[in-house]
All heavy atoms as a GROMACS GRO file, in nm:
protein
  462
    1MET      N    1  -7.473   5.713   2.401
    1MET     CA    2  -7.392   5.671   2.512
    1MET      C    3  -7.281   5.774   2.538
    1MET      O    4  -7.250   5.802   2.653
    1MET     CB    5  -7.331   5.534   2.486
    1MET     CG    6  -7.262   5.483   2.609
    1MET     SD    7  -7.180   5.331   2.584
    1MET     CE    8  -7.028   5.387   2.520
    2ASN      N    9  -7.224   5.828   2.431
    2ASN     CA   10  -7.119   5.928   2.450
    2ASN      C   11  -7.172   6.049   2.526
    2ASN      O   12  -7.100   6.106   2.608
    2ASN     CB   13  -7.062   5.971   2.316
    2ASN     CG   14  -6.971   5.866   2.256
    2ASN    OD1   15  -6.915   5.784   2.327
    2ASN    ND2   16  -6.958   5.868   2.125
    3ASN      N   17  -7.295   6.089   2.498
    3ASN     CA   18  -7.355   6.201   2.570
    3ASN      C   19  -7.366   6.170   2.719
    3ASN      O   20  -7.336   6.255   2.805
    3ASN     CB   21  -7.492   6.236   2.514
    3ASN     CG   22  -7.483   6.304   2.380
    3ASN    OD1   23  -7.381   6.361   2.344
    3ASN    ND2   24  -7.590   6.295   2.303
    4LEU      N   25  -7.411   6.049   2.751
    4LEU     CA   26  -7.426   6.010   2.892
    4LEU      C   27  -7.290   6.007   2.961
    4LEU      O   28  -7.276   6.054   3.074
    4LEU     CB   29  -7.494   5.874   2.902
    4LEU     CG   30  -7.641   5.872   2.863
    4LEU    CD1   31  -7.692   5.728   2.862
    4LEU    CD2   32  -7.725   5.957   2.954
    5LEU      N   33  -7.190   5.951   2.895
    5LEU     CA   34  -7.056   5.948   2.954
    5LEU      C   35  -7.001   6.089   2.972
    5LEU      O   36  -6.935   6.119   3.071
    5LEU     CB   37  -6.962   5.864   2.869
    5LEU     CG   38  -6.984   5.713   2.877
    5LEU    CD1   39  -6.896   5.641   2.776
    5LEU    CD2   40  -6.960   5.661   3.016
    6GLY      N   41  -7.032   6.179   2.879
    6GLY     CA   42  -6.990   6.318   2.892
    6GLY      C   43  -7.056   6.384   3.013
    6GLY      O   44  -6.990   6.458   3.087
    7ASN      N   45  -7.185   6.357   3.032
    7ASN     CA   46  -7.255   6.411   3.149
    7ASN      C   47  -7.194   6.359   3.279
    7ASN      O   48  -7.173   6.434   3.374
    7ASN     CB   49  -7.403   6.374   3.146
    7ASN     CG   50  -7.479   6.444   3.036
    7ASN    OD1   51  -7.435   6.546   2.983
    7ASN    ND2   52  -7.593   6.390   2.998
    8ILE      N   53  -7.167   6.231   3.282
    8ILE     CA   54  -7.106   6.170   3.401
    8ILE      C   55  -6.970   6.233   3.427
    8ILE      O   56  -6.936   6.267   3.540
    8ILE     CB   57  -7.096   6.017   3.383
    8ILE    CG1   58  -7.236   5.955   3.387
    8ILE    CG2   59  -7.006   5.955   3.491
    8ILE    CD1   60  -7.240   5.809   3.342
    9SER      N   61  -6.892   6.250   3.321
    9SER     CA   62  -6.759   6.309   3.335
    9SER      C   63  -6.768   6.452   3.390
    9SER      O   64  -6.691   6.489   3.480
    9SER     CB   65  -6.690   6.309   3.199
    9SER     OG   66  -6.565   6.372   3.207
   10ARG      N   67  -6.861   6.531   3.338
   10ARG     CA   68  -6.877   6.668   3.389
   10ARG      C   69  -6.916   6.668   3.537
   10ARG      O   70  -6.865   6.748   3.615
   10ARG     CB   71  -6.980   6.744   3.306
   10ARG     CG   72  -6.924   6.794   3.174
   10ARG     CD   73  -7.024   6.882   3.101
   10ARG     NE   74  -7.137   6.807   3.046
   10ARG     CZ   75  -7.132   6.731   2.938
   10ARG    NH1   76  -7.019   6.719   2.871
   10ARG    NH2   77  -7.239   6.668   2.895
   11ASN      N   78  -7.006   6.577   3.574
   11ASN     CA   79  -7.048   6.569   3.715
   11ASN      C   80  -6.930   6.532   3.804
   11ASN      O   81  -6.912   6.590   3.911
   11ASN     CB   82  -7.161   6.467   3.733
   11ASN     CG   83  -7.292   6.515   3.676
   11ASN    OD1   84  -7.312   6.635   3.653
   11ASN    ND2   85  -7.382   6.424   3.651
   12LEU      N   86  -6.850   6.436   3.760
   12LEU     CA   87  -6.732   6.397   3.838
   12LEU      C   88  -6.633   6.513   3.850
   12LEU      O   89  -6.576   6.536   3.957
   12LEU     CB   90  -6.664   6.275   3.777
   12LEU     CG   91  -6.730   6.141   3.804
   12LEU    CD1   92  -6.664   6.033   3.721
   12LEU    CD2   93  -6.727   6.105   3.950
   13ASN      N   94  -6.616   6.587   3.741
   13ASN     CA   95  -6.525   6.701   3.745
   13ASN      C   96  -6.575   6.808   3.842
   13ASN      O   97  -6.495   6.869   3.913
   13ASN     CB   98  -6.508   6.761   3.605
   13ASN     CG   99  -6.420   6.676   3.516
   13ASN    OD1  100  -6.337   6.601   3.564
   13ASN    ND2  101  -6.439   6.689   3.387
   14GLN      N  102  -6.705   6.832   3.845
   14GLN     CA  103  -6.761   6.930   3.937
   14GLN      C  104  -6.739   6.887   4.083
   14GLN      O  105  -6.702   6.969   4.168
   14GLN     CB  106  -6.909   6.950   3.911
   14GLN     CG  107  -6.939   7.022   3.782
   14GLN     CD  108  -7.086   7.024   3.748
   14GLN    OE1  109  -7.169   6.961   3.813
   14GLN    NE2  110  -7.121   7.096   3.641
   15ILE      N  111  -6.761   6.759   4.110
   15ILE     CA  112  -6.740   6.707   4.246
   15ILE      C  113  -6.593   6.720   4.284
   15ILE      O  114  -6.560   6.765   4.394
   15ILE     CB  115  -6.787   6.561   4.255
   15ILE    CG1  116  -6.940   6.554   4.243
   15ILE    CG2  117  -6.742   6.498   4.388
   15ILE    CD1  118  -6.994   6.413   4.222
   16THR      N  119  -6.504   6.683   4.191
   16THR     CA  120  -6.361   6.692   4.218
   16THR      C  121  -6.318   6.835   4.244
   16THR      O  122  -6.241   6.863   4.336
   16THR     CB  123  -6.281   6.633   4.100
   16THR    OG1  124  -6.322   6.499   4.078
   16THR    CG2  125  -6.133   6.635   4.128
   17HIS      N  126  -6.371   6.928   4.166
   17HIS     CA  127  -6.337   7.069   4.184
   17HIS      C  128  -6.384   7.117   4.322
   17HIS      O  129  -6.311   7.187   4.392
   17HIS     CB  130  -6.401   7.154   4.074
   17HIS     CG  131  -6.366   7.298   4.085
   17HIS    ND1  132  -6.446   7.388   4.152
   17HIS    CD2  133  -6.260   7.368   4.040
   17HIS    CE1  134  -6.391   7.508   4.148
   17HIS    NE2  135  -6.277   7.498   4.079
   18ARG      N  136  -6.504   7.077   4.362
   18ARG     CA  137  -6.556   7.117   4.493
   18ARG      C  138  -6.469   7.061   4.605
   18ARG      O  139  -6.437   7.131   4.701
   18ARG     CB  140  -6.701   7.072   4.508
   18ARG     CG  141  -6.766   7.122   4.635
   18ARG     CD  142  -6.916   7.099   4.641
   18ARG     NE  143  -6.954   6.960   4.621
   18ARG     CZ  144  -7.030   6.916   4.522
   18ARG    NH1  145  -7.077   6.998   4.432
   18ARG    NH2  146  -7.060   6.788   4.513
   19ILE      N  147  -6.428   6.935   4.591
   19ILE     CA  148  -6.343   6.873   4.693
   19ILE      C  149  -6.209   6.946   4.700
   19ILE      O  150  -6.160   6.978   4.809
   19ILE     CB  151  -6.323   6.723   4.664
   19ILE    CG1  152  -6.453   6.647   4.689
   19ILE    CG2  153  -6.211   6.665   4.750
   19ILE    CD1  154  -6.452   6.503   4.642
   20ASN      N  155  -6.151   6.976   4.584
   20ASN     CA  156  -6.022   7.045   4.582
   20ASN      C  157  -6.030   7.186   4.636
   20ASN      O  158  -5.938   7.233   4.703
   20ASN     CB  159  -5.964   7.047   4.440
   20ASN     CG  160  -5.913   6.912   4.397
   20ASN    OD1  161  -5.877   6.828   4.479
   20ASN    ND2  162  -5.909   6.890   4.267
   21SER      N  163  -6.139   7.256   4.608
   21SER     CA  164  -6.149   7.396   4.652
   21SER      C  165  -6.182   7.408   4.800
   21SER      O  166  -6.142   7.505   4.865
   21SER     CB  167  -6.252   7.471   4.568
   21SER     OG  168  -6.380   7.419   4.589
   22THR      N  169  -6.254   7.311   4.855
   22THR     CA  170  -6.289   7.318   4.998
   22THR      C  171  -6.195   7.236   5.084
   22THR      O  172  -6.196   7.250   5.206
   22THR     CB  173  -6.433   7.266   5.021
   22THR    OG1  174  -6.440   7.128   4.985
   22THR    CG2  175  -6.534   7.348   4.943
   23ASN      N  176  -6.116   7.148   5.020
   23ASN     CA  177  -6.026   7.058   5.093
   23ASN      C  178  -6.102   6.972   5.193
   23ASN      O  179  -6.049   6.934   5.296
   23ASN     CB  180  -5.914   7.137   5.162
   23ASN     CG  181  -5.788   7.054   5.175
   23ASN    OD1  182  -5.770   6.958   5.102
   23ASN    ND2  183  -5.704   7.089   5.269
   24THR      N  184  -6.229   6.945   5.160
   24THR     CA  185  -6.314   6.864   5.246
   24THR      C  186  -6.390   6.764   5.159
   24THR      O  187  -6.438   6.799   5.052
   24THR     CB  188  -6.416   6.954   5.320
   24THR    OG1  189  -6.344   7.054   5.391
   24THR    CG2  190  -6.499   6.874   5.417
   25VAL      N  191  -6.401   6.643   5.209
   25VAL     CA  192  -6.479   6.542   5.139
   25VAL      C  193  -6.606   6.519   5.220
   25VAL      O  194  -6.601   6.490   5.339
   25VAL     CB  195  -6.400   6.409   5.126
   25VAL    CG1  196  -6.484   6.303   5.059
   25VAL    CG2  197  -6.270   6.431   5.052
   26TYR      N  198  -6.719   6.536   5.152
   26TYR     CA  199  -6.848   6.516   5.217
   26TYR      C  200  -6.905   6.380   5.176
   26TYR      O  201  -6.880   6.332   5.065
   26TYR     CB  202  -6.946   6.626   5.177
   26TYR     CG  203  -6.902   6.763   5.220
   26TYR    CD1  204  -6.842   6.851   5.131
   26TYR    CD2  205  -6.918   6.804   5.352
   26TYR    CE1  206  -6.801   6.977   5.171
   26TYR    CE2  207  -6.877   6.930   5.393
   26TYR     CZ  208  -6.819   7.016   5.302
   26TYR     OH  209  -6.777   7.139   5.342
   27GLN      N  210  -6.982   6.321   5.265
   27GLN     CA  211  -7.045   6.193   5.234
   27GLN      C  212  -7.131   6.203   5.108
   27GLN      O  213  -7.134   6.112   5.026
   27GLN     CB  214  -7.129   6.143   5.352
   27GLN     CG  215  -7.186   6.003   5.332
   27GLN     CD  216  -7.077   5.898   5.313
   27GLN    OE1  217  -6.980   5.894   5.386
   27GLN    NE2  218  -7.094   5.813   5.213
   28LYS      N  219  -7.197   6.315   5.090
   28LYS     CA  220  -7.280   6.336   4.970
   28LYS      C  221  -7.195   6.326   4.844
   28LYS      O  222  -7.238   6.268   4.745
   28LYS     CB  223  -7.349   6.473   4.979
   28LYS     CG  224  -7.424   6.514   4.855
   28LYS     CD  225  -7.559   6.447   4.846
   28LYS     CE  226  -7.644   6.509   4.737
   28LYS     NZ  227  -7.646   6.435   4.614
   29ASP      N  228  -7.075   6.384   4.847
   29ASP     CA  229  -6.986   6.374   4.732
   29ASP      C  230  -6.949   6.229   4.702
   29ASP      O  231  -6.951   6.185   4.587
   29ASP     CB  232  -6.858   6.455   4.754
   29ASP     CG  233  -6.882   6.605   4.752
   29ASP    OD1  234  -6.975   6.650   4.682
   29ASP    OD2  235  -6.808   6.677   4.820
   30LEU      N  236  -6.918   6.154   4.806
   30LEU     CA  237  -6.883   6.013   4.788
   30LEU      C  238  -7.002   5.935   4.734
   30LEU      O  239  -6.987   5.851   4.645
   30LEU     CB  240  -6.835   5.953   4.920
   30LEU     CG  241  -6.706   6.012   4.977
   30LEU    CD1  242  -6.675   5.951   5.113
   30LEU    CD2  243  -6.590   5.993   4.881
   31ASP      N  244  -7.121   5.964   4.786
   31ASP     CA  245  -7.241   5.896   4.737
   31ASP      C  246  -7.267   5.929   4.591
   31ASP      O  247  -7.305   5.843   4.512
   31ASP     CB  248  -7.363   5.934   4.822
   31ASP     CG  249  -7.355   5.881   4.964
   31ASP    OD1  250  -7.276   5.787   4.990
   31ASP    OD2  251  -7.428   5.935   5.050
   32ASP      N  252  -7.245   6.056   4.553
   32ASP     CA  253  -7.263   6.098   4.414
   32ASP      C  254  -7.165   6.024   4.323
   32ASP      O  255  -7.202   5.978   4.214
   32ASP     CB  256  -7.245   6.248   4.399
   32ASP     CG  257  -7.359   6.329   4.458
   32ASP    OD1  258  -7.466   6.270   4.488
   32ASP    OD2  259  -7.341   6.451   4.475
   33ILE      N  260  -7.040   6.013   4.367
   33ILE     CA  261  -6.940   5.942   4.288
   33ILE      C  262  -6.978   5.796   4.272
   33ILE      O  263  -6.969   5.740   4.162
   33ILE     CB  264  -6.800   5.956   4.352
   33ILE    CG1  265  -6.752   6.102   4.339
   33ILE    CG2  266  -6.700   5.860   4.288
   33ILE    CD1  267  -6.628   6.133   4.420
   34LYS      N  268  -7.023   5.732   4.378
   34LYS     CA  269  -7.066   5.592   4.370
   34LYS      C  270  -7.181   5.576   4.272
   34LYS      O  271  -7.184   5.482   4.192
   34LYS     CB  272  -7.108   5.541   4.508
   34LYS     CG  273  -6.992   5.518   4.601
   34LYS     CD  274  -7.042   5.470   4.736
   34LYS     CE  275  -6.929   5.457   4.836
   34LYS     NZ  276  -6.977   5.415   4.968
   35GLU      N  277  -7.275   5.669   4.276
   35GLU     CA  278  -7.389   5.663   4.184
   35GLU      C  279  -7.344   5.680   4.038
   35GLU      O  280  -7.389   5.606   3.949
   35GLU     CB  281  -7.490   5.773   4.218
   35GLU     CG  282  -7.611   5.775   4.128
   35GLU     CD  283  -7.705   5.889   4.160
   35GLU    OE1  284  -7.705   5.939   4.274
   35GLU    OE2  285  -7.780   5.928   4.069
   36LEU      N  286  -7.253   5.773   4.015
   36LEU     CA  287  -7.203   5.794   3.879
   36LEU      C  288  -7.125   5.673   3.830
   36LEU      O  289  -7.137   5.632   3.714
   36LEU     CB  290  -7.116   5.919   3.874
   36LEU     CG  291  -7.191   6.051   3.897
   36LEU    CD1  292  -7.092   6.166   3.915
   36LEU    CD2  293  -7.285   6.079   3.782
   37MET      N  294  -7.047   5.612   3.917
   37MET     CA  295  -6.971   5.494   3.878
   37MET      C  296  -7.066   5.378   3.845
   37MET      O  297  -7.041   5.302   3.751
   37MET     CB  298  -6.874   5.452   3.990
   37MET     CG  299  -6.758   5.548   4.008
   37MET     SD  300  -6.663   5.577   3.857
   37MET     CE  301  -6.602   5.415   3.822
   38GLU      N  302  -7.174   5.366   3.919
   38GLU     CA  303  -7.273   5.262   3.889
   38GLU      C  304  -7.334   5.285   3.751
   38GLU      O  305  -7.354   5.191   3.675
   38GLU     CB  306  -7.382   5.260   3.996
   38GLU     CG  307  -7.487   5.154   3.976
   38GLU     CD  308  -7.433   5.012   3.972
   38GLU    OE1  309  -7.333   4.983   4.042
   38GLU    OE2  310  -7.490   4.929   3.900
   39LYS      N  311  -7.360   5.410   3.716
   39LYS     CA  312  -7.413   5.440   3.584
   39LYS      C  313  -7.313   5.402   3.475
   39LYS      O  314  -7.352   5.349   3.370
   39LYS     CB  315  -7.447   5.589   3.572
   39LYS     CG  316  -7.570   5.628   3.649
   39LYS     CD  317  -7.599   5.776   3.633
   39LYS     CE  318  -7.720   5.817   3.714
   39LYS     NZ  319  -7.750   5.960   3.698
   40ILE      N  320  -7.186   5.428   3.499
   40ILE     CA  321  -7.083   5.390   3.402
   40ILE      C  322  -7.083   5.239   3.382
   40ILE      O  323  -7.078   5.190   3.270
   40ILE     CB  324  -6.944   5.439   3.448
   40ILE    CG1  325  -6.938   5.591   3.438
   40ILE    CG2  326  -6.833   5.375   3.366
   40ILE    CD1  327  -6.815   5.652   3.503
   41TRP      N  328  -7.087   5.163   3.492
   41TRP     CA  329  -7.086   5.017   3.480
   41TRP      C  330  -7.210   4.967   3.408
   41TRP      O  331  -7.204   4.874   3.328
   41TRP     CB  332  -7.074   4.952   3.618
   41TRP     CG  333  -6.934   4.951   3.667
   41TRP    CD1  334  -6.881   5.022   3.771
   41TRP    CD2  335  -6.824   4.877   3.613
   41TRP    NE1  336  -6.747   4.998   3.783
   41TRP    CE2  337  -6.709   4.909   3.688
   41TRP    CE3  338  -6.812   4.788   3.506
   41TRP    CZ2  339  -6.585   4.854   3.660
   41TRP    CZ3  340  -6.687   4.733   3.479
   41TRP    CH2  341  -6.576   4.766   3.557
   42GLN      N  342  -7.325   5.028   3.434
   42GLN     CA  343  -7.448   4.986   3.366
   42GLN      C  344  -7.436   5.011   3.215
   42GLN      O  345  -7.476   4.926   3.135
   42GLN     CB  346  -7.568   5.061   3.423
   42GLN     CG  347  -7.607   5.015   3.561
   42GLN     CD  348  -7.716   5.102   3.623
   42GLN    OE1  349  -7.768   5.193   3.561
   42GLN    NE2  350  -7.749   5.073   3.748
   43LEU      N  351  -7.382   5.127   3.178
   43LEU     CA  352  -7.362   5.155   3.036
   43LEU      C  353  -7.266   5.055   2.972
   43LEU      O  354  -7.290   5.005   2.862
   43LEU     CB  355  -7.308   5.297   3.017
   43LEU     CG  356  -7.406   5.410   3.033
   43LEU    CD1  357  -7.332   5.544   3.036
   43LEU    CD2  358  -7.506   5.410   2.920
   44GLN      N  359  -7.159   5.027   3.042
   44GLN     CA  360  -7.059   4.934   2.990
   44GLN      C  361  -7.119   4.795   2.972
   44GLN      O  362  -7.100   4.730   2.869
   44GLN     CB  363  -6.938   4.930   3.083
   44GLN     CG  364  -6.818   4.860   3.027
   44GLN     CD  365  -6.814   4.712   3.060
   44GLN    OE1  366  -6.884   4.663   3.147
   44GLN    NE2  367  -6.731   4.639   2.989
   45LYS      N  368  -7.194   4.749   3.070
   45LYS     CA  369  -7.257   4.617   3.061
   45LYS      C  370  -7.356   4.613   2.946
   45LYS      O  371  -7.364   4.514   2.873
   45LYS     CB  372  -7.327   4.582   3.192
   45LYS     CG  373  -7.234   4.549   3.306
   45LYS     CD  374  -7.313   4.524   3.433
   45LYS     CE  375  -7.222   4.516   3.553
   45LYS     NZ  376  -7.297   4.502   3.678
   46SER      N  377  -7.430   4.720   2.929
   46SER     CA  378  -7.527   4.728   2.820
   46SER      C  379  -7.457   4.720   2.684
   46SER      O  380  -7.503   4.650   2.593
   46SER     CB  381  -7.607   4.857   2.831
   46SER     OG  382  -7.692   4.872   2.721
   47MET      N  383  -7.346   4.791   2.672
   47MET     CA  384  -7.271   4.789   2.546
   47MET      C  385  -7.218   4.650   2.517
   47MET      O  386  -7.230   4.600   2.404
   47MET     CB  387  -7.153   4.885   2.553
   47MET     CG  388  -7.187   5.027   2.527
   47MET     SD  389  -7.045   5.137   2.531
   47MET     CE  390  -6.907   5.035   2.493
   48VAL      N  391  -7.159   4.588   2.615
   48VAL     CA  392  -7.100   4.455   2.595
   48VAL      C  393  -7.207   4.354   2.560
   48VAL      O  394  -7.186   4.270   2.471
   48VAL     CB  395  -7.021   4.411   2.722
   48VAL    CG1  396  -6.983   4.264   2.714
   48VAL    CG2  397  -6.897   4.498   2.740
   49SER      N  398  -7.323   4.362   2.623
   49SER     CA  399  -7.429   4.264   2.596
   49SER      C  400  -7.482   4.278   2.454
   49SER      O  401  -7.538   4.182   2.400
   49SER     CB  402  -7.542   4.279   2.697
   49SER     OG  403  -7.614   4.398   2.675
   50LYS      N  404  -7.464   4.394   2.392
   50LYS     CA  405  -7.515   4.416   2.257
   50LYS      C  406  -7.411   4.387   2.149
   50LYS      O  407  -7.442   4.389   2.031
   50LYS     CB  408  -7.566   4.559   2.243
   50LYS     CG  409  -7.690   4.583   2.327
   50LYS     CD  410  -7.736   4.725   2.321
   50LYS     CE  411  -7.863   4.732   2.408
   50LYS     NZ  412  -7.886   4.860   2.462
   51GLN      N  413  -7.290   4.358   2.188
   51GLN     CA  414  -7.184   4.327   2.092
   51GLN      C  415  -7.194   4.180   2.051
   51GLN      O  416  -7.223   4.093   2.132
   51GLN     CB  417  -7.045   4.351   2.154
   51GLN     CG  418  -7.019   4.495   2.189
   51GLN     CD  419  -7.021   4.584   2.067
   51GLN    OE1  420  -6.960   4.553   1.966
   51GLN    NE2  421  -7.090   4.696   2.077
   52PRO      N  422  -7.169   4.154   1.924
   52PRO     CA  423  -7.169   4.012   1.881
   52PRO      C  424  -7.052   3.938   1.945
   52PRO      O  425  -6.948   3.998   1.975
   52PRO     CB  426  -7.153   4.021   1.730
   52PRO     CG  427  -7.096   4.155   1.704
   52PRO     CD  428  -7.138   4.246   1.818
   53LEU      N  429  -7.073   3.812   1.970
   53LEU     CA  430  -6.965   3.732   2.025
   53LEU      C  431  -6.854   3.713   1.923
   53LEU      O  432  -6.880   3.692   1.805
   53LEU     CB  433  -7.017   3.594   2.069
   53LEU     CG  434  -7.117   3.597   2.185
   53LEU    CD1  435  -7.169   3.455   2.210
   53LEU    CD2  436  -7.052   3.650   2.311
   54ILE      N  437  -6.733   3.722   1.968
   54ILE     CA  438  -6.616   3.707   1.880
   54ILE      C  439  -6.554   3.571   1.907
   54ILE      O  440  -6.518   3.541   2.021
   54ILE     CB  441  -6.513   3.819   1.903
   54ILE    CG1  442  -6.577   3.954   1.874
   54ILE    CG2  443  -6.388   3.796   1.820
   54ILE    CD1  444  -6.489   4.073   1.913
   55LYS      N  445  -6.541   3.489   1.802
   55LYS     CA  446  -6.478   3.359   1.818
   55LYS      C  447  -6.328   3.376   1.819
   55LYS      O  448  -6.271   3.451   1.743
   55LYS     CB  449  -6.518   3.265   1.704
   55LYS     CG  450  -6.664   3.227   1.707
   55LYS     CD  451  -6.696   3.130   1.596
   55LYS     CE  452  -6.842   3.096   1.598
   55LYS     NZ  453  -6.878   3.000   1.495
   56GLN      N  454  -6.264   3.304   1.910
   56GLN     CA  455  -6.118   3.311   1.919
   56GLN      C  456  -6.058   3.178   1.885
   56GLN      O  457  -6.108   3.076   1.902
   56GLN     CB  458  -6.074   3.354   2.059
   56GLN     CG  459  -6.118   3.494   2.089
   56GLN     CD  460  -6.064   3.543   2.223
   56GLN    OE1  461  -5.988   3.475   2.291
   56GLN    NE2  462  -6.104   3.663   2.259
   0.00000   0.00000   0.00000
């Protein structure tokens, strides 16, 4: 999971760098960010579902 999060982070950094260097936001960049965020949520949900329930 750490490897996947690292890949996602690098992709987001590349998109951010492109936006900052061109001073332009493209729809493709926004779509890429949405896709990466969805992957993050899927990973998070998967992790939580595999954790034992904690009694409070």
